[in-house]
C-alpha positions in Angstrom: 41.9 27.9 95.0 43.2 30.3 97.7 42.1 30.1 101.3 42.3 33.0 103.7 40.5 34.5 106.7 38.7 37.8 107.1 37.6 39.6 110.2 33.8 40.0 110.6 32.9 42.0 113.7 35.9 40.7 115.5 35.3 37.1 114.4 37.5 35.1 112.0 35.7 33.7 109.0 37.2 31.5 106.3 37.3 32.9 102.7 38.0 30.8 99.6 39.0 32.6 96.4 38.2 30.7 93.2 38.2 32.0 89.6 38.3 35.7 90.9 35.2 35.1 93.1 35.3 35.0 97.0 33.2 32.5 99.0 32.7 33.0 102.7 32.1 30.1 105.1 28.5 30.0 106.3 29.6 27.3 108.9 32.1 29.8 110.4 29.4 32.5 110.7 26.9 30.0 112.2 29.5 28.7 114.6 29.7 32.2 116.2 25.9 32.1 116.7 25.8 28.6 118.2 28.8 26.3 118.3 26.8 23.2 119.0 24.0 23.7 116.4 25.6 25.2 113.3 23.6 22.8 111.1 20.3 24.2 112.4 21.4 27.8 111.9 22.3 27.1 108.3 19.1 25.0 107.7 16.9 27.8 109.0 18.7 30.4 106.9 18.5 28.3 103.7 14.8 27.6 104.1 13.8 31.2 104.8 11.6 32.9 102.1 14.1 35.7 101.5 17.0 33.2 101.0 14.9 31.2 98.5 14.1 34.4 96.6 17.8 35.5 96.8 18.9 32.2 95.3 16.5 32.6 92.4 17.9 36.0 91.6 21.5 34.7 91.9 20.7 31.9 89.5 19.1 34.3 87.0 22.2 36.4 87.1 24.8 33.6 87.0 23.2 30.6 85.4 22.6 30.9 81.6 20.6 27.6 81.7 18.4 28.8 84.6 14.7 27.9 84.1 12.8 30.7 85.8 9.4 29.1 85.2 10.5 25.8 86.9 12.0 27.8 89.7 8.8 29.7 90.2 7.0 26.5 90.9 9.6 25.4 93.3 9.6 28.8 95.0 5.8 28.7 95.5 6.0 25.2 96.9 8.8 26.1 99.3 7.0 29.2 100.5 3.7 27.2 101.0 5.6 24.8 103.2 7.3 27.6 105.1 3.9 29.2 105.8 2.8 25.8 107.3 5.9 25.7 109.5 5.4 29.3 110.5 1.8 28.7 111.4 2.8 25.8 113.6 5.4 27.9 115.4 2.7 30.6 115.9 0.2 28.1 117.2 2.7 26.6 119.6 3.5 30.1 121.0 -0.3 30.7 121.4 -0.7 27.3 123.1 2.1 28.1 125.5 0.6 31.5 126.3 -2.7 29.7 127.1 -0.9 27.3 129.4 -1.6 24.2 127.4 0.6 21.3 128.7 3.4 20.2 126.5 2.0 16.7 125.7 -1.3 18.2 124.7 0.4 20.9 122.6 2.4 18.2 120.8 -0.7 16.2 120.1 -2.5 19.2 118.7 0.4 20.4 116.6 1.0 16.9 115.3 -2.7 16.7 114.1 -2.4 20.1 112.5 0.9 19.2 110.8 -0.5 16.0 109.4 -3.6 17.9 108.1 -1.4 20.6 106.4 0.9 18.0 104.9 -2.1 16.2 103.4 -3.3 19.5 101.9 0.2 20.1 100.4 0.4 16.5 99.0 -3.1 16.7 97.5 -2.4 20.1 95.9 -2.1 19.2 92.2 -0.6 22.6 91.3 2.6 22.0 93.2 5.4 20.4 91.2 6.9 17.4 93.0 10.6 16.5 92.8 11.4 13.4 90.9 13.4 10.6 92.6 16.5 9.3 90.7 
């Protein structure tokens, strides 16, 4: 394994070479966006719809044991959950525009989130992850 650095728009990003493949550091990239919250930057990127779809394509190309049918169920579940989160963000923005006080906004959003989670849990078509 060989470690090096590369310049990305004037910023130094770590690169690790392994088996003729290069891997760049997401943490380094996120650090330039927000030094204090690199974990949130990466979490938001990983849970985006386009990233989930990209990971599915990457697996199809690089993993001979990839189960595309199983992944499709996971992708649909993840995207359903992202839609719920996105709706909450949109509702919060709408409540702010209407001048709804923060405590009232949080109460409303909490009730909506609980309702949406119940719908997701009750949805029998979503595949649930097994615990070890």
